[in-house]
N, C-alpha and C positions, 0 to 999 in steps of 0.2 A: 504494500500500500504506500501512498505517497507522503510527501512532506506537506503538512497542513498549517495554515494560520487561521485561527478562529473557526476551525472545522472545515475550511475550504482549501482545496488543493492550490498550492502555489504554482502560478503559471511561469515556468522558467524560460519560456520563449520571449517573454517581455524584458525590456531593459530593467536594471535594478532600480532606477529612479521611478519607474512606473509601479514596481512592486511596493516601494516605500509609500508612494502616494495612495496606493490602493489599501494600505494598512497603516493609517496614521498613528495607531496606538504603538506600533513598533518603533516609530521615530520618537514618540513621546518617551517611551521607556528608555531608549538609547540616550536621549537628552538628560533624563533623570540620572542614569548611571554615570554619564560624563561629568555631571555637576558635582558628584561626590568626590571629596579629596581622597587620595590613596591612603589607606590605612597601613601602618607598619605592622606586619605580622611576625611576632617572635616565634622561635622554634618550638616552644611547648605546644604539643598536640598537633603540630604541622607536619604534613607530608608534602615536600616541595618536588614538583615535577619539572624536569628539564625538557628542552626541545626534543621531539621525537621519542618521548616517553609517555606512558599513561599509567594511571592508577585508578582502581575502583574499590569502593568500600560502602558500608551501610551505616545507618545511625546506631546500630548495635556495637560498633567498633569501640572498644574501651581504650584504644591507644591514639587513634587519629580522629580529630574532629574537624580539621581544616585541610582541604586540598588547595594548592595554589601554584601559580607559575607567573613569571614576568619576563622582561627583556624581549617582548614580542614587538617587532617593527612591522615587517611584511607578513610575519607569521600570524596565525589565529589561535586563540585558546578556546577550546570546545568543552562545554560541560553538558553531559548527557545524564538525565536522571529519570528514574521510574518513580512516579508519584505514589504508587502502592507500596512497594518495598522500601522506598527511600534510597535504593542503590544508586550511587553517584559515581560517575567517571569524569576525570579531568585529563585532557591531553593538550599538547602544544604542537600544532601541525604546521609544517613548512612547505607542503605541496609536493613532497617527494613521492608519495604513492597514496593519494587521498582516498581513492575508492576502497582500497584494501584496508586502510587505517580505519575508515568509518565502519566497515564490516566487523573489524576486530573489536572496536569499542562497543558496538551494538551487542555482539556476542557476550562480551564481558559483563555488561549491565543485565542482559537477559538471564545470564547464569545465576544471578541473585534474585531474579524476579519471577521465575517459572511457577513457583507455588502460590504466587499472589494473583488472585483472580481479578481484583479491582486495580484501578490506576492506569496511567498512560505514560508513554515515553515523551519527555520534553527535552528540547535542545536549546542551548544558549551559545551564541557565537559572538566573540569579542576579539577585536584586534585589526591590524592592518591600517592603511591610510592611503591617500591619493599619491602613491609613489610614482616616480617618472617612468619606471619600467612596467607599471601596471601589474606587478606581481601580486599585490594584495587583491586586486579585482579578480585576477585569474583564480586565486585560491578561494575567494568567496564563492565564485561560480562553481568551482569543483566541489566544495563542501555541500552547497545546496543540491547539486545534481546527485552527489553520492547518497545523501539522506533521502532524496526523492526515489532512489532506486531500491530502497530497503523494502522487504516484504511486509514489515509492520508499519502502522501509522506512527509518524514522528511529528510532534507539534513544535513548531518554531515559536519560542516564547521571548527570547532576547536576541536582538539583531543590531549589534553595535560594532559594525565592521566597515572598513574602507572609508567611503565618503561620510559615513555616520560616526567615524572615529578620527576625523581629520581636523587639524588646525594649521593655519598658515601664518608664517612669521617672516617678513622681508622676502617674500616670494619663495620661501622654502616650506615644504609640507612636512608635518610631523604627526605621529599618532597622539591622541589625547590620553588614552589609556594604554599603558605598556604591560600591565599585569593585573590579574584578578585572583580572588580566592573564593571558595565556596565553603560555607559551613554545612557539613554533612548532616548535622542534627536538625538545623532549621531551614535548610535549602537557600539561605540568603547568599547572594552573589554580590561582591563589592570590589572596587578597584583596590589594588594592594601592591606593596613592595615587601621584599623579604631580605633582611640583613644577612641571614644565614641560608645558603642554598644547598647545604650538604644533606647527608654525609657523602664523602667520595666525589666532591664536585668536579675535580680535575679528571678523575677516571671516567665519570659519566660524560663529561664534555668531550673527552678523547674518543669515546665510543661513537659519539655523533659525528665528530670531525672526520672519522675514518669511514663514514658512509653507512652507519648502522640503520636497520629498519626500525619501525616503531616497536618499542619494547615495554612490556608490562613489568613494573618494578615492585609491585606490592602483592602480598598474599593476605587478603583480608581475613581468611579463615584462621590463620595462625598469627595474624597481626605482625607479620615480619616484612621488612624491607629487604629485597634481595637484589644485589648488584652483581651482575655477571653470571657465569664466567664470560668474559669478553676476549676476543682474539683479533689481532691485526698484525700486519707486517710493518717494517720501518716506514715511517711517514715520508712521502716524497719531498725532497728539498727542504727538510726541516731546518737545517742550518741556514740556508738562504733566507727563509722566512724570518728566522729569529734575528738575522742581521738587519732587516729592513726597519726603516723608521716608522713611527706611528701612522703617518699619512698613507704610506704604502700598504700597510696592513689593513687599515680602514678601507682604502679604495678597492683592494683586491679580495678581501675575505669577508666583506659585508654585502648583503643584498641592497642596503640602503645607507650608504656611508654618512649622509648628512643628518640622518635621523637616529643614529645609534645612541644609547645611553652612554654617559661619560666613561664608564668602566669597561666598555667593550674591548678596547685594545689590550688593556692589562689582563683581561680574562682570556683573550686569544693567546697572548704571550705565555701565560701560565699553562694553558692547555698544550701548546706546542712544546714547551719545556718538558712537560710530563711525557709527551709522546717521544721526545728525544731520550729521556731517561728510561723509558720502557718500550724499546722497539719490538720486543717479543713478550707480550704480557703472559703468554702461556708458560714462560719460565719465571718471570719476576713477580707476577701478581696472582696467577691462577695455576700454580704447578700441580695442584691436586684436582683441578677441573671442577672445583666447587664454588658456588656463589659466596660473596661476602654478605653475611646476614646481620641485620640490625633489628633490635626491638626497642621500644620506648622504655626508659627506666622510670623510677618513681617520680622524678622531676619532669617527666614528659619529654625527655630528650633522647635522641637515638644513641644506642650503645651497641657496639659490635658484640655478637655472641659467637662462641666456637661452634662450628657445625657438628662436632661430635656430642654437643650437649642438647641437640634438638631431638 
């Protein structure tokens, strides 16, 4: 069944502007979301999701109450929720394989919702802006099309993407919202920033930079964050990239150099340094071929646990 707004199928043959005009409440909701200042979300109870990762959990989770992601410029952050079970998935999509990614997150939410007769699937899309290369627009269209292809009804509830998330300053376009969080218990979605993006931030970023597919990082049944095992070979020209100045890194390793957050270059340098230090993670990071497993401790922070204790 198709993608629906207010019970009616979205006409994807029409330009996005027509769709927005046909459903003014979506524009109003986007305006309301944009007007909220970004909340700083501390690590307690948080599961941070990086680009090309996803996580799904339910309100029964005793460890995680907030799912969140940020640093999205042309990327989109997607929240898919089943109103009956409360099962909630958050993912950070970059357009690498949108149709397969949407199928994956649909399956993950449905796996927690099969026994629930009531409720519906609702999707919230946030991110992107009017970038010069129109990558945001392309990703918006891909996501709408992918949800429309699903066998189940999916209700589009929040649509704060591309032109609805754009601001202009001295002829340069920027996203208004770079990051969001969802409260798994209350279903509230709000703009957010995250001082701590771990654990294993560099390892997870390296996994993305080496071309990883969308990866599930959380097991809600055991309330464990599972990182890896990840494998890659030596990163091409890593020394060359580490020798480049900030402007070169920004210009060549970003989809939107003028709109990146200020820490983008330092983050890329840190990831490249990690890749240089670990050209063969099968030897240095995952010699036993087992994931790095974390659980929340009594303070609500991630703590690594030995796999033989599980």
